[in-house]
MOPAC internal coordinates of N, CA, C and O (Angstrom, degrees):
PM7 1SCF
backbone

  N    0.0000 0     0.00 0     0.00 0    0    0    0
  C    1.3745 1     0.00 0     0.00 0    1    0    0
  C    1.5657 1   112.71 1     0.00 0    2    1    0
  O    1.2310 1   118.08 1   -47.38 1    3    2    1
  N    1.3123 1   121.26 1   132.62 1    3    2    1
  C    1.4558 1   120.18 1  -173.79 1    5    3    2
  C    1.5605 1   109.28 1   -72.78 1    6    5    3
  O    1.2310 1   121.68 1   -29.48 1    7    6    5
  N    1.3160 1   114.40 1   150.52 1    7    6    5
  C    1.4607 1   122.96 1   175.08 1    9    7    6
  C    1.5341 1   115.35 1   -82.41 1   10    9    7
  O    1.2310 1   120.06 1   -44.38 1   11   10    9
  N    1.3358 1   117.49 1   135.62 1   11   10    9
  C    1.3954 1   118.42 1   175.32 1   13   11   10
  C    1.5058 1   111.84 1   -75.58 1   14   13   11
  O    1.2310 1   121.45 1   147.72 1   15   14   13
  N    1.3558 1   114.83 1   -32.28 1   15   14   13
  C    1.5316 1   118.25 1   179.66 1   17   15   14
  C    1.5103 1   104.48 1  -137.78 1   18   17   15
  O    1.2310 1   121.46 1   -33.56 1   19   18   17
  N    1.3397 1   114.81 1   146.44 1   19   18   17
  C    1.4292 1   122.84 1  -176.67 1   21   19   18
  C    1.5378 1   108.24 1   -64.73 1   22   21   19
  O    1.2310 1   121.60 1   141.58 1   23   22   21
  N    1.3779 1   114.54 1   -38.42 1   23   22   21
  C    1.5084 1   118.04 1  -176.22 1   25   23   22
  C    1.5604 1   112.28 1   -85.64 1   26   25   23
  O    1.2310 1   121.88 1   179.26 1   27   26   25
  N    1.2931 1   114.00 1    -0.74 1   27   26   25
  C    1.5339 1   119.03 1  -170.12 1   29   27   26
  C    1.4766 1   114.42 1    53.88 1   30   29   27
  O    1.2310 1   121.00 1  -149.74 1   31   30   29
  N    1.3742 1   115.70 1    30.26 1   31   30   29
  C    1.3894 1   119.32 1   175.33 1   33   31   30
  C    1.5568 1   116.26 1    79.73 1   34   33   31
  O    1.2310 1   122.19 1  -166.59 1   35   34   33
  N    1.3226 1   113.40 1    13.41 1   35   34   33
  C    1.4217 1   118.90 1  -175.53 1   37   35   34
  C    1.5487 1   111.94 1  -130.43 1   38   37   35
  O    1.2310 1   120.08 1   -14.27 1   39   38   37
  N    1.3488 1   117.45 1   165.73 1   39   38   37
  C    1.4286 1   120.07 1  -176.72 1   41   39   38
  C    1.5628 1   110.55 1  -123.68 1   42   41   39
  O    1.2310 1   120.62 1  -151.33 1   43   42   41
  N    1.3622 1   116.43 1    28.67 1   43   42   41
  C    1.4459 1   117.81 1  -171.11 1   45   43   42
  C    1.5388 1   112.04 1   -96.08 1   46   45   43
  O    1.2310 1   118.94 1   169.91 1   47   46   45
  N    1.2664 1   119.63 1   -10.09 1   47   46   45
  C    1.4388 1   122.11 1  -179.07 1   49   47   46
  C    1.5093 1   109.90 1    67.99 1   50   49   47
  O    1.2310 1   117.00 1    48.31 1   51   50   49
  N    1.3148 1   123.31 1  -131.69 1   51   50   49
  C    1.4843 1   124.20 1   176.25 1   53   51   50
  C    1.4417 1   116.24 1  -111.35 1   54   53   51
  O    1.2310 1   120.36 1  -141.95 1   55   54   53
  N    1.3199 1   116.92 1    38.05 1   55   54   53
  C    1.4785 1   118.98 1  -171.90 1   57   55   54
  C    1.5771 1   115.64 1   -90.38 1   58   57   55
  O    1.2310 1   121.97 1  -176.82 1   59   58   57
  N    1.3935 1   113.84 1     3.18 1   59   58   57
  C    1.4742 1   113.75 1  -179.18 1   61   59   58
  C    1.5014 1   109.46 1    92.96 1   62   61   59
  O    1.2310 1   121.37 1    27.86 1   63   62   61
  N    1.3101 1   114.99 1  -152.14 1   63   62   61
  C    1.4947 1   123.14 1   179.67 1   65   63   62
  C    1.5095 1   111.98 1   -73.38 1   66   65   63
  O    1.2310 1   121.02 1   -26.04 1   67   66   65
  N    1.2867 1   115.66 1   153.96 1   67   66   65
  C    1.5004 1   120.30 1   175.60 1   69   67   66
  C    1.5526 1   107.73 1  -130.09 1   70   69   67
  O    1.2310 1   124.76 1   -12.31 1   71   70   69
  N    1.3300 1   108.47 1   167.69 1   71   70   69
  C    1.5287 1   115.04 1  -174.01 1   73   71   70
  C    1.5538 1   106.21 1   -69.25 1   74   73   71
  O    1.2310 1   123.47 1   -19.21 1   75   74   73
  N    1.3838 1   110.95 1   160.79 1   75   74   73
  C    1.4713 1   118.45 1   175.86 1   77   75   74
  C    1.4702 1   113.43 1  -108.85 1   78   77   75
  O    1.2310 1   120.06 1   -37.54 1   79   78   77
  N    1.2341 1   117.48 1   142.46 1   79   78   77
  C    1.4000 1   122.85 1   176.07 1   81   79   78
  C    1.4830 1   115.36 1  -128.45 1   82   81   79
  O    1.2310 1   117.10 1   -15.49 1   83   82   81
  N    1.2834 1   123.12 1   164.51 1   83   82   81
  C    1.5220 1   122.45 1  -178.33 1   85   83   82
  C    1.4715 1   107.42 1  -101.34 1   86   85   83
  O    1.2310 1   124.91 1   -37.16 1   87   86   85
  N    1.3517 1   108.17 1   142.84 1   87   86   85
  C    1.4870 1   118.64 1   174.71 1   89   87   86
  C    1.5408 1   107.40 1   -65.81 1   90   89   87
  O    1.2310 1   122.02 1   -43.48 1   91   90   89
  N    1.3881 1   113.73 1   136.52 1   91   90   89
  C    1.4306 1   125.65 1   177.35 1   93   91   90
  C    1.5704 1   108.97 1   -58.64 1   94   93   91
  O    1.2310 1   120.03 1   139.39 1   95   94   93
  N    1.2407 1   117.54 1   -40.61 1   95   94   93
  C    1.4644 1   123.02 1  -168.65 1   97   95   94
  C    1.5955 1   110.01 1   -89.22 1   98   97   95
  O    1.2310 1   120.21 1   122.90 1   99   98   97
  N    1.2588 1   117.21 1   -57.10 1   99   98   97
  C    1.5447 1   116.57 1  -170.95 1  101   99   98
  C    1.5076 1   111.34 1  -103.49 1  102  101   99
  O    1.2310 1   119.45 1   166.70 1  103  102  101
  N    1.3426 1   118.65 1   -13.30 1  103  102  101
  C    1.4724 1   122.62 1   179.44 1  105  103  102
  C    1.5374 1   115.25 1    84.23 1  106  105  103
  O    1.2310 1   120.77 1  -173.51 1  107  106  105
  N    1.3372 1   116.13 1     6.49 1  107  106  105
  C    1.4527 1   120.89 1  -178.30 1  109  107  106
  C    1.6355 1   109.01 1   -66.04 1  110  109  107
  O    1.2310 1   121.48 1   -36.00 1  111  110  109
  N    1.2958 1   114.77 1   144.00 1  111  110  109
  C    1.4728 1   119.71 1   178.91 1  113  111  110
  C    1.4661 1   106.40 1   -87.01 1  114  113  111
  O    1.2310 1   121.86 1   -56.88 1  115  114  113
  N    1.3979 1   114.05 1   123.12 1  115  114  113
  C    1.5022 1   118.59 1  -172.95 1  117  115  114
  C    1.5881 1   103.19 1  -135.04 1  118  117  115
  O    1.2310 1   122.80 1   -37.30 1  119  118  117
  N    1.4297 1   112.25 1   142.70 1  119  118  117
  C    1.5326 1   113.03 1   168.53 1  121  119  118
  C    1.5585 1   115.19 1   -56.66 1  122  121  119
  O    1.2310 1   121.36 1   -40.69 1  123  122  121
  N    1.2755 1   115.01 1   139.31 1  123  122  121
  C    1.4484 1   117.38 1  -172.38 1  125  123  122
  C    1.5260 1   109.60 1   -65.71 1  126  125  123
  O    1.2310 1   118.28 1   158.83 1  127  126  125
  N    1.3085 1   120.89 1   -21.17 1  127  126  125
  C    1.4437 1   119.67 1  -176.23 1  129  127  126
  C    1.5733 1   109.83 1   -89.92 1  130  129  127
  O    1.2310 1   119.56 1   169.36 1  131  130  129
  N    1.3124 1   118.45 1   -10.64 1  131  130  129
  C    1.4437 1   121.85 1   172.97 1  133  131  130
  C    1.5438 1   111.63 1   -97.68 1  134  133  131
  O    1.2310 1   119.14 1   156.59 1  135  134  133
  N    1.3101 1   119.24 1   -23.41 1  135  134  133
  C    1.4371 1   120.25 1  -178.02 1  137  135  134
  C    1.5051 1   110.06 1   -74.82 1  138  137  135
  O    1.2310 1   119.33 1   -26.50 1  139  138  137
  N    1.3620 1   118.89 1   153.50 1  139  138  137
  C    1.4582 1   124.84 1  -179.66 1  141  139  138
  C    1.5871 1   104.94 1   -93.78 1  142  141  139
  O    1.2310 1   121.48 1   -48.20 1  143  142  141
  N    1.2591 1   114.78 1   131.80 1  143  142  141
  C    1.5379 1   123.21 1   179.55 1  145  143  142
  C    1.5236 1   105.32 1  -100.93 1  146  145  143
  O    1.2310 1   123.02 1   -51.71 1  147  146  145
  N    1.3285 1   111.83 1   128.29 1  147  146  145
  C    1.5147 1   118.31 1   178.49 1  149  147  146
  C    1.5864 1   109.29 1  -128.58 1  150  149  147
  O    1.2310 1   120.57 1   -58.51 1  151  150  149
  N    1.2488 1   116.52 1   121.49 1  151  150  149
  C    1.4301 1   122.85 1   178.88 1  153  151  150
  C    1.5255 1   108.87 1  -105.30 1  154  153  151
  O    1.2310 1   121.50 1   -47.35 1  155  154  153
  N    1.3511 1   114.73 1   132.65 1  155  154  153
  C    1.4419 1   119.68 1   174.74 1  157  155  154
  C    1.4871 1   110.76 1  -141.97 1  158  157  155
  O    1.2310 1   120.61 1   -15.80 1  159  158  157
  N    1.3298 1   116.45 1   164.20 1  159  158  157
  C    1.4910 1   121.22 1  -179.25 1  161  159  158
  C    1.4852 1   109.13 1  -103.87 1  162  161  159
  O    1.2310 1   122.67 1   -33.85 1  163  162  161
  N    1.2921 1   112.49 1   146.15 1  163  162  161
  C    1.4720 1   119.20 1   179.46 1  165  163  162
  C    1.5294 1   109.72 1  -105.26 1  166  165  163
  O    1.2310 1   118.56 1   -55.92 1  167  166  165
  N    1.2792 1   120.35 1   124.08 1  167  166  165
  C    1.4906 1   123.04 1   178.09 1  169  167  166
  C    1.4561 1   107.90 1   -86.89 1  170  169  167
  O    1.2310 1   121.78 1   -63.90 1  171  170  169
  N    1.3398 1   114.19 1   116.10 1  171  170  169
  C    1.5296 1   116.06 1   176.23 1  173  171  170
  C    1.5689 1   112.42 1   -90.93 1  174  173  171
  O    1.2310 1   120.61 1   172.51 1  175  174  173
  N    1.2941 1   116.44 1    -7.49 1  175  174  173
  C    1.4934 1   118.25 1   178.97 1  177  175  174
  C    1.5056 1   108.83 1  -122.59 1  178  177  175
  O    1.2310 1   119.59 1   -37.57 1  179  178  177
  N    1.2866 1   118.40 1   142.43 1  179  178  177
  C    1.4861 1   123.64 1   172.86 1  181  179  178
  C    1.5189 1   109.72 1   -56.72 1  182  181  179
  O    1.2310 1   123.12 1   -36.46 1  183  182  181
  N    1.3982 1   111.62 1   143.54 1  183  182  181
  C    1.4574 1   120.43 1  -171.52 1  185  183  182
  C    1.5420 1   112.60 1   -58.28 1  186  185  183
  O    1.2310 1   119.80 1   135.50 1  187  186  185
  N    1.3374 1   117.98 1   -44.50 1  187  186  185
  C    1.5677 1   120.77 1   179.85 1  189  187  186
  C    1.5449 1   107.91 1   -65.79 1  190  189  187
  O    1.2310 1   118.98 1   140.88 1  191  190  189
  N    1.2923 1   119.54 1   -39.12 1  191  190  189
  C    1.4283 1   119.78 1  -176.73 1  193  191  190
  C    1.5934 1   108.52 1   -71.44 1  194  193  191
  O    1.2310 1   120.88 1   144.48 1  195  194  193
  N    1.3431 1   115.92 1   -35.52 1  195  194  193
  C    1.4395 1   121.27 1  -173.99 1  197  195  194
  C    1.5755 1   103.40 1   -71.30 1  198  197  195
  O    1.2310 1   119.31 1   143.11 1  199  198  197
  N    1.3267 1   118.93 1   -36.89 1  199  198  197
  C    1.4627 1   118.65 1   179.10 1  201  199  198
  C    1.5118 1   112.31 1   -62.63 1  202  201  199
  O    1.2310 1   121.13 1   135.09 1  203  202  201
  N    1.3397 1   115.44 1   -44.91 1  203  202  201
  C    1.4794 1   121.17 1  -179.60 1  205  203  202
  C    1.6027 1   108.84 1   -63.91 1  206  205  203
  O    1.2310 1   119.19 1   138.73 1  207  206  205
  N    1.2542 1   119.15 1   -41.27 1  207  206  205
  C    1.4534 1   120.89 1   179.06 1  209  207  206
  C    1.5163 1   111.49 1   -63.97 1  210  209  207
  O    1.2310 1   122.75 1   134.94 1  211  210  209
  N    1.3383 1   112.33 1   -45.06 1  211  210  209
  C    1.5908 1   114.26 1   179.71 1  213  211  210
  C    1.4614 1   110.78 1   -64.54 1  214  213  211
  O    1.2310 1   117.91 1   154.17 1  215  214  213
  N    1.3697 1   121.59 1   -25.83 1  215  214  213
  C    1.4391 1   123.97 1  -179.29 1  217  215  214
  C    1.6445 1   107.39 1   -72.40 1  218  217  215
  O    1.2310 1   122.25 1   151.98 1  219  218  217
  N    1.3363 1   113.29 1   -28.02 1  219  218  217
  C    1.4293 1   115.71 1   179.86 1  221  219  218
  C    1.5992 1   108.87 1   -89.28 1  222  221  219
  O    1.2310 1   119.47 1   178.14 1  223  222  221
  N    1.1841 1   118.62 1    -1.86 1  223  222  221
  C    1.4986 1   123.80 1   176.60 1  225  223  222
  C    1.4953 1   117.47 1    96.05 1  226  225  223
  O    1.2310 1   120.77 1  -161.57 1  227  226  225
  N    1.3268 1   116.14 1    18.43 1  227  226  225
  C    1.4364 1   120.14 1  -175.92 1  229  227  226
  C    1.5259 1   109.64 1   -83.46 1  230  229  227
  O    1.2310 1   120.69 1   -29.03 1  231  230  229
  N    1.3594 1   116.28 1   150.97 1  231  230  229
  C    1.5187 1   116.42 1   176.81 1  233  231  230
  C    1.5677 1   103.81 1  -105.15 1  234  233  231
  O    1.2310 1   121.28 1   -49.67 1  235  234  233
  N    1.3384 1   115.15 1   130.33 1  235  234  233
  C    1.5066 1   121.06 1   179.72 1  237  235  234
  C    1.5413 1   107.84 1  -115.15 1  238  237  235
  O    1.2310 1   125.15 1   -63.64 1  239  238  237
  N    1.4248 1   107.71 1   116.36 1  239  238  237
  C    1.5124 1   109.36 1   178.98 1  241  239  238
  C    1.4580 1   113.25 1   -77.84 1  242  241  239
  O    1.2310 1   120.52 1   -35.00 1  243  242  241
  N    1.3254 1   116.61 1   145.00 1  243  242  241
  C    1.4455 1   120.32 1   177.10 1  245  243  242
  C    1.5791 1   107.80 1  -131.54 1  246  245  243
  O    1.2310 1   119.81 1   -82.58 1  247  246  245
  N    1.3393 1   117.96 1    97.42 1  247  246  245
  C    1.4749 1   121.66 1  -175.01 1  249  247  246
  C    1.5162 1   112.61 1   -59.09 1  250  249  247
  O    1.2310 1   119.74 1   -31.79 1  251  250  249
  N    1.3094 1   118.10 1   148.21 1  251  250  249
  C    1.3901 1   125.91 1   177.52 1  253  251  250
  C    1.5838 1   106.17 1   -86.01 1  254  253  251
  O    1.2310 1   122.30 1   -41.79 1  255  254  253
  N    1.2799 1   113.20 1   138.21 1  255  254  253
  C    1.4231 1   122.95 1   178.44 1  257  255  254
  C    1.6320 1   106.44 1  -113.99 1  258  257  255
  O    1.2310 1   121.87 1   -55.29 1  259  258  257
  N    1.2889 1   114.03 1   124.71 1  259  258  257
  C    1.4823 1   123.24 1   179.19 1  261  259  258
  C    1.5393 1   109.75 1  -100.99 1  262  261  259
  O    1.2310 1   120.57 1   -60.07 1  263  262  261
  N    1.3574 1   116.51 1   119.93 1  263  262  261
  C    1.4300 1   121.44 1   172.08 1  265  263  262
  C    1.4500 1   111.35 1  -120.04 1  266  265  263
  O    1.2310 1   122.65 1   -32.51 1  267  266  265
  N    1.3535 1   112.53 1   147.49 1  267  266  265
  C    1.4624 1   120.69 1   176.55 1  269  267  266
  C    1.5080 1   106.10 1  -119.09 1  270  269  267
  O    1.2310 1   120.37 1   -48.97 1  271  270  269
  N    1.4185 1   116.90 1   131.03 1  271  270  269
  C    1.4362 1   118.90 1  -179.03 1  273  271  270
  C    1.6314 1   106.41 1  -122.56 1  274  273  271
  O    1.2310 1   122.74 1   -35.23 1  275  274  273
  N    1.3502 1   112.35 1   144.77 1  275  274  273
  C    1.4205 1   116.74 1   167.47 1  277  275  274
  C    1.4179 1   110.41 1   -74.34 1  278  277  275
  O    1.2310 1   119.50 1   -10.03 1  279  278  277
  N    1.3709 1   118.56 1   169.97 1  279  278  277
  C    1.4940 1   120.96 1  -173.88 1  281  279  278
  C    1.4921 1   109.93 1   -64.28 1  282  281  279
  O    1.2310 1   118.56 1   137.90 1  283  282  281
  N    1.2898 1   120.35 1   -42.10 1  283  282  281
  C    1.4585 1   120.97 1  -172.34 1  285  283  282
  C    1.5850 1   107.73 1   -70.29 1  286  285  283
  O    1.2310 1   119.96 1   143.47 1  287  286  285
  N    1.3481 1   117.68 1   -36.53 1  287  286  285
  C    1.4687 1   118.30 1   175.69 1  289  287  286
  C    1.5263 1   112.51 1   -69.61 1  290  289  287
  O    1.2310 1   120.81 1   144.35 1  291  290  289
  N    1.2517 1   116.05 1   -35.65 1  291  290  289
  C    1.5317 1   122.62 1   179.63 1  293  291  290
  C    1.5398 1   110.66 1   -63.77 1  294  293  291
  O    1.2310 1   121.73 1   139.09 1  295  294  293
  N    1.3313 1   114.29 1   -40.91 1  295  294  293
  C    1.4117 1   119.86 1   176.32 1  297  295  294
  C    1.5918 1   109.52 1   -70.39 1  298  297  295
  O    1.2310 1   119.21 1   138.67 1  299  298  297
  N    1.2441 1   119.11 1   -41.33 1  299  298  297
  C    1.4719 1   120.66 1   176.67 1  301  299  298
  C    1.4640 1   115.49 1   -63.10 1  302  301  299
  O    1.2310 1   119.88 1   146.28 1  303  302  301
  N    1.3944 1   117.83 1   -33.72 1  303  302  301
  C    1.4496 1   118.98 1   176.73 1  305  303  302
  C    1.4838 1   113.98 1   -88.28 1  306  305  303
  O    1.2310 1   119.29 1  -179.98 1  307  306  305
  N    1.3012 1   118.97 1     0.02 1  307  306  305
  C    1.4266 1   121.16 1   177.92 1  309  307  306
  C    1.5264 1   115.02 1    84.77 1  310  309  307
  O    1.2310 1   119.48 1  -170.21 1  311  310  309
  N    1.3715 1   118.60 1     9.79 1  311  310  309
  C    1.4120 1   120.81 1   178.87 1  313  311  310
  C    1.5509 1   109.78 1   -74.72 1  314  313  311
  O    1.2310 1   120.65 1   146.59 1  315  314  313
  N    1.2041 1   116.37 1   -33.41 1  315  314  313
  C    1.4979 1   123.78 1   168.93 1  317  315  314
  C    1.4745 1   113.68 1  -118.62 1  318  317  315
  O    1.2310 1   123.13 1   -30.49 1  319  318  317
  N    1.2922 1   111.61 1   149.51 1  319  318  317
  C    1.4795 1   119.29 1  -178.29 1  321  319  318
  C    1.5179 1   106.97 1  -114.07 1  322  321  319
  O    1.2310 1   120.82 1   -31.59 1  323  322  321
  N    1.3249 1   116.03 1   148.41 1  323  322  321
  C    1.4579 1   120.91 1   175.41 1  325  323  322
  C    1.5552 1   107.02 1   -83.72 1  326  325  323
  O    1.2310 1   121.99 1   -59.85 1  327  326  325
  N    1.3924 1   113.80 1   120.15 1  327  326  325
  C    1.4527 1   115.84 1  -174.56 1  329  327  326
  C    1.5324 1   112.05 1  -113.09 1  330  329  327
  O    1.2310 1   120.75 1   -28.14 1  331  330  329
  N    1.2952 1   116.16 1   151.86 1  331  330  329
  C    1.5235 1   118.49 1   176.01 1  333  331  330
  C    1.5036 1   111.69 1   -66.70 1  334  333  331
  O    1.2310 1   119.20 1    -8.92 1  335  334  333
  N    1.3022 1   119.14 1   171.08 1  335  334  333
  C    1.4315 1   125.06 1  -170.74 1  337  335  334
  C    1.4758 1   105.13 1   -69.98 1  338  337  335
  O    1.2310 1   116.40 1   145.61 1  339  338  337
  N    1.3334 1   124.45 1   -34.39 1  339  338  337
  C    1.4579 1   123.22 1  -179.24 1  341  339  338
  C    1.4338 1   111.05 1   -78.77 1  342  341  339
  O    1.2310 1   116.06 1   151.67 1  343  342  341
  N    1.3553 1   125.08 1   -28.33 1  343  342  341
  C    1.4307 1   126.31 1   172.28 1  345  343  342
  C    1.4778 1   115.72 1   -81.62 1  346  345  343
  O    1.2310 1   118.70 1   168.83 1  347  346  345
  N    1.3196 1   120.09 1   -11.17 1  347  346  345
  C    1.4638 1   123.60 1   168.45 1  349  347  346
  C    1.4695 1   114.59 1   -62.98 1  350  349  347
  O    1.2310 1   121.21 1   147.14 1  351  350  349
  N    1.2975 1   115.29 1   -32.86 1  351  350  349
  C    1.5276 1   120.16 1  -177.18 1  353  351  350
  C    1.5172 1   109.26 1   -76.17 1  354  353  351
  O    1.2310 1   118.96 1   157.66 1  355  354  353
  N    1.2591 1   119.59 1   -22.34 1  355  354  353
  C    1.4375 1   125.12 1  -178.29 1  357  355  354
  C    1.5810 1   111.28 1   -83.09 1  358  357  355
  O    1.2310 1   122.24 1   -86.45 1  359  358  357
  N    1.3849 1   113.31 1    93.55 1  359  358  357
  C    1.4601 1   118.73 1  -173.23 1  361  359  358
  C    1.5066 1   113.60 1   -83.83 1  362  361  359
  O    1.2310 1   120.60 1   164.48 1  363  362  361
  N    1.3598 1   116.45 1   -15.52 1  363  362  361
  C    1.4400 1   118.88 1  -177.55 1  365  363  362
  C    1.5859 1   117.12 1   -70.02 1  366  365  363
  O    1.2310 1   122.21 1   138.20 1  367  366  365
  N    1.2746 1   113.37 1   -41.80 1  367  366  365
  C    1.4598 1   119.13 1   175.28 1  369  367  366
  C    1.4287 1   117.05 1  -112.02 1  370  369  367
  O    1.2310 1   120.33 1   -89.65 1  371  370  369
  N    1.3030 1   116.97 1    90.35 1  371  370  369
  C    1.4124 1   121.96 1  -174.64 1  373  371  370
  C    1.5516 1   112.39 1   -85.16 1  374  373  371
  O    1.2310 1   121.51 1   153.50 1  375  374  373
  N    1.3237 1   114.72 1   -26.50 1  375  374  373
  C    1.5188 1   116.75 1   179.14 1  377  375  374
  C    1.4909 1   110.59 1  -114.28 1  378  377  375
  O    1.2310 1   120.10 1   180.00 1  379  378  377

C-alpha cells in the first residue's frame, strides 16, 4: 500500500516507539513525536500597566506555557492547515 507521507506523519525517524502524551484540548493520548507542540507566553499583568512599569525600569516576567495538540485539534485551531498533495512536498512554506 502506498504511503501518503514519507514520514508517516511522525518525526521519530527509526528510533522505535515513543512516549505518549495527552492533548491539551481533548485529552486524547497521542505519541509525542506525532503531536504538535505549541509554546506561548502568559501575560500576568495588564498591557497598559505593564507599559507603565517598563517605562519605570521594572522587569515583568511572563512564563512560557507549553501545549500539546493532537492532529485533529491542531487543524481545528488553525495550527496546521490541510494541504493538497503537491503542497505536502513543499516543506519550506508550511503556513
